[in-house]
C-alpha positions in Angstrom: -11.1 -0.4 8.0 -8.3 0.8 5.6 -8.6 2.1 2.5 -5.9 2.4 -0.6 -6.5 5.1 -2.8 -5.1 3.1 -6.0 -5.0 6.1 -8.2 -5.3 9.6 -7.9 -3.1 13.1 -8.8 -2.0 14.9 -5.8 0.1 17.0 -8.2 -2.6 18.6 -10.1 -2.8 22.4 -9.4 -6.2 21.7 -8.5 -4.4 20.7 -4.6 -2.5 23.9 -4.9 1.1 24.0 -3.7 0.8 21.8 -0.9 -1.7 18.8 -0.8 -1.2 18.0 2.9 -4.6 19.0 4.0 -6.1 16.6 1.4 -3.7 13.8 2.4 -4.9 14.4 6.3 -8.4 14.3 5.6 -7.7 10.9 3.7 -6.2 9.5 6.8 -9.3 10.8 8.7 -11.5 8.8 6.3 -9.3 5.6 6.5 -7.4 6.2 3.3 -4.1 5.4 4.9 -2.3 4.3 1.2 -2.1 6.8 -1.9 -0.8 6.6 -5.1 -0.4 9.8 -7.1 0.0 8.8 -10.6 2.0 10.8 -13.0 0.8 12.4 -16.1 4.3 13.0 -17.8 7.9 13.0 -17.2 7.8 16.4 -15.5 4.9 15.3 -13.2 6.6 12.1 -12.5 9.5 14.0 -10.8 6.5 15.9 -8.7 5.0 13.0 -7.6 8.3 11.5 -6.6 8.9 14.4 -4.6 5.7 14.3 -3.1 5.9 10.7 -2.3 9.3 10.9 -0.5 7.9 13.9 1.8 4.3 12.3 3.0 4.0 8.7 4.7 1.8 6.6 3.0 1.8 8.1 -0.3 3.4 6.4 -3.4 3.9 7.4 -7.0 4.1 6.4 -10.8 6.0 7.4 -13.4 4.5 7.5 -16.9 3.2 9.7 -20.1 -0.5 10.2 -20.6 -1.6 9.5 -24.0 -2.6 12.9 -23.8 0.8 13.9 -23.5 2.8 12.1 -25.9 3.0 14.4 -28.7 4.3 17.3 -26.2 7.3 16.5 -23.7 5.8 13.1 -23.2 7.5 12.5 -26.8 10.7 11.7 -25.2 9.3 8.5 -24.0 9.0 7.1 -27.4 12.9 7.2 -28.2 14.5 7.6 -24.7 13.1 4.7 -22.4 15.9 5.5 -20.1 14.1 8.6 -19.2 11.3 6.4 -17.6 13.8 3.7 -16.1 15.7 6.8 -14.3 12.1 8.1 -13.0 11.1 4.5 -11.6 14.5 3.8 -9.8 13.3 5.2 -6.4 11.6 2.6 -4.3 8.8 5.0 -3.7 8.0 4.7 -7.3 5.7 1.5 -7.9 4.2 1.6 -11.3 4.7 2.5 -15.0 1.8 5.0 -16.2 -0.4 6.6 -16.5 0.1 5.2 -20.3 -2.4 3.7 -22.5 -4.9 4.9 -25.7 -7.4 7.6 -25.9 -9.4 8.0 -28.8 -11.8 9.8 -27.7 -10.2 13.3 -27.3 -7.4 12.0 -29.6 -5.2 14.7 -28.4 -2.1 12.6 -29.9 -1.7 10.8 -33.2 -3.0 7.3 -32.2 0.1 5.8 -33.8 2.4 7.7 -31.4 -0.3 6.5 -28.4 0.3 3.2 -29.4 4.1 3.2 -29.9 4.5 5.1 -26.1 2.1 2.5 -24.8 4.5 -0.6 -26.3 7.6 1.6 -24.7 6.0 1.9 -21.4 5.3 -1.9 -21.5 8.6 -2.8 -22.1 10.3 -0.7 -19.4 7.5 -2.6 -17.0 8.8 -5.9 -18.0 12.4 -4.5 -17.5 11.8 -3.2 -14.1 9.0 -5.9 -12.8 6.9 -3.0 -12.0 3.2 -2.9 -13.2 1.3 -0.8 -15.6 -1.4 1.9 -14.9 -3.3 1.9 -18.1 -6.1 4.6 -19.4 -8.4 3.5 -21.9 -11.0 5.6 -23.6 -12.9 4.6 -26.9 -9.9 2.1 -27.4 -10.8 -1.2 -26.4 -9.8 -3.4 -29.2 -6.1 -1.8 -29.5 -6.0 -1.8 -25.9 -7.0 -5.6 -25.9 -4.6 -6.2 -28.2 -1.7 -4.4 -26.2 -2.5 -6.3 -23.1 -2.4 -9.5 -25.0 0.9 -8.7 -26.4 2.0 -7.9 -22.5 1.2 -11.4 -21.6 3.8 -13.1 -19.8 6.1 -9.8 -19.9 4.3 -7.1 -17.9 0.9 -7.1 -16.0 -1.2 -4.3 -15.3 -4.4 -2.4 -14.3 -7.0 -0.6 -16.2 -7.9 2.2 -14.2 -11.2 4.2 -14.2 -12.8 1.2 -16.0 -16.4 1.5 -17.3 -16.0 -1.2 -19.8 -16.6 -2.7 -22.2 -17.3 -6.0 -20.7 -15.1 -8.1 -23.4 -12.2 -5.6 -22.6 -12.3 -6.6 -18.8 -12.6 -10.4 -19.6 -9.6 -10.0 -21.7 -7.5 -8.2 -18.8 -8.5 -10.9 -16.5 -7.6 -13.7 -18.4 -4.2 -12.9 -18.2 -3.9 -11.5 -14.9 -4.6 -8.1 -15.2 -6.7 -5.9 -12.9 -9.6 -3.2 -13.4 -10.2 -0.3 -11.2 -13.4 1.7 -10.3 -13.5 5.3 -9.4 -16.6 7.4 -8.2 -18.0 6.6 -11.5 -19.8 3.5 -10.0 -22.1 5.7 -8.2 -23.4 7.5 -11.8 -26.6 6.8 -13.2 -25.3 5.6 -16.5 -22.7 3.0 -15.0 -22.9 -0.4 -16.0 -23.1 -1.9 -12.4 -22.8 -5.3 -13.7 -19.1 -4.7 -14.3 -18.5 -4.5 -10.5 -20.8 -7.5 -9.8 -18.8 -9.9 -12.5 -15.7 -9.0 -11.5 -14.2 -11.8 -9.1 -12.5 -10.5 -5.7 -8.9 -10.1 -6.0 -9.2 -8.8 -9.5 -10.0 -5.2 -8.8 -9.0 -2.1 -7.1 -10.8 1.0 -5.8 -9.5 5.0 -6.8 -10.7 8.3 -7.1 -8.8 9.5 -10.0 -8.8 12.9 -8.0 -9.2 15.8 -8.6 -11.5 14.3 -11.5 -15.1 12.5 -11.3 -16.1 13.2 -7.6 -18.1 10.5 -6.7 -22.2 11.0 -5.5 -22.7 12.6 -3.2 -20.0 15.0 -3.9 -20.7 15.3 -7.7 -19.7 18.6 -9.1 -16.9 19.5 -6.4 -13.2 18.6 -6.6 -12.6 15.3 -5.9 -9.9 14.1 -3.6 -8.5 10.8 -1.9 -10.8 10.9 1.2 -13.6 10.1 -1.1 -12.3 6.7 -1.8 -14.7 5.8 1.1 -17.5 6.6 -1.1 -16.3 4.7 -3.9 -15.8 1.4 -1.7 -19.4 1.8 0.0 -20.9 1.8 -3.6 -18.7 -1.1 -4.5 -20.0 -2.8 -1.6 -23.5 -1.9 -2.0 -23.2 -3.0 -5.6 -21.6 -6.3 -5.0 -24.2 -6.8 -1.5 -21.1 -7.2 0.5 -19.8 -5.4 3.8 -17.8 -2.2 3.2 -15.2 -3.8 5.4 -14.9 -6.9 3.0 -14.7 -4.5 0.1 -11.8 -2.9 1.8 -9.9 -5.7 3.4 -10.3 -7.4 -0.2 -8.9 -4.1 -2.2 -6.1 -3.5 0.4 -4.7 -6.9 -0.2 -4.9 -6.8 -3.9 -3.3 -3.2 -4.0 -0.8 -5.0 -1.8 0.1 -7.3 -4.1 0.0 -5.5 -7.5 2.1 -2.7 -6.3 4.2 -5.0 -3.9 3.4 -2.9 -0.8 3.4 -4.5 2.5 0.2 -5.8 3.4 0.8 -4.4 7.1 1.9 -1.1 6.2 0.2 1.8 8.2 -2.4 -0.4 9.9 -4.2 2.5 11.0 -7.6 1.0 11.9 -11.0 3.1 11.7 -14.0 1.6 12.3 -16.1 4.3 12.1 -13.9 7.1 10.0 -14.0 10.7 12.3 -14.6 13.7 10.2 -15.1 11.3 7.2 -16.8 12.9 4.4 -20.2 12.2 4.3 
C-alpha cells in the first residue's frame, strides 16, 4: 500500500533544521510521496531545496493569503517571481494561494488579486493551483469559475460548505481532506459525497494532527490515519482509498504513477 501526502509544510520550524527523520517515518508508514507546500516566496526556495535533497519529496511555489501583505506582496506586482520559483521540475504546483477571511491577516482585495495572479501563472505554466479557503466560500467559488478552462486546482484541507465543493467538482477541480476528518465536528457527508478520483488526502502538517495523535505535532506519516478515517467514512477498504488517491495525486500533479513503488502491506513502525 502506497500513500501520497499531497500537502504538508516540511520547511516549517516545527520540523527543525533537518526533517529527514519525519520523512523516514513517513516512508515506514507507506507514505512514499510527499508534497511540501510553500507559504511565501522565501519558503518556496527552502521547499525546493528540500525537494532536491530528498527522494520522494516535491514542492510548490506560492504565497499564502496570510503573507500577501508582507513579502508576498511582490507576487501581486511581479508574477515573474512565481514563474522563476516554479521552473524547476521538482516544483509541481502553484500555491498555497487562496482567501482567508477568518483571520483577515491581509486586506481582502489584496488576497483576491494575489489569488488571480497565481491563477494566471498556473494557466501559463500548466501547473495546478493549491488553494486555501476559510470563511470565503462565495469569493473562492467566483475565483474558481473565473479559472474554468484556464487553470485547475485543489481546495486543500476541505471542510465545506457543500456548495463550494459542488462548484469545484463541476469545473474539474479536486478537494483534499486532512486529519479534520477524524474530528467530531467534521461533516462526514462531504467525504461520502465526493466521487473517487476527485479527492486527495493530506496532513497539512505540522498542523491538524488527526485522532489519535491530536494535540501533538502532525507529520506526513499520519496520512495513514487520514486514509483510514476516509475509508471508514466511505465504507471502503483502506487499500482502495490509498490506491485511488495515489492515482488522483499522480494525475493532478503530473507524477509517474509507478514512482517509488514501495509496497507496505502492514506498515512496520507506522504510527498507531
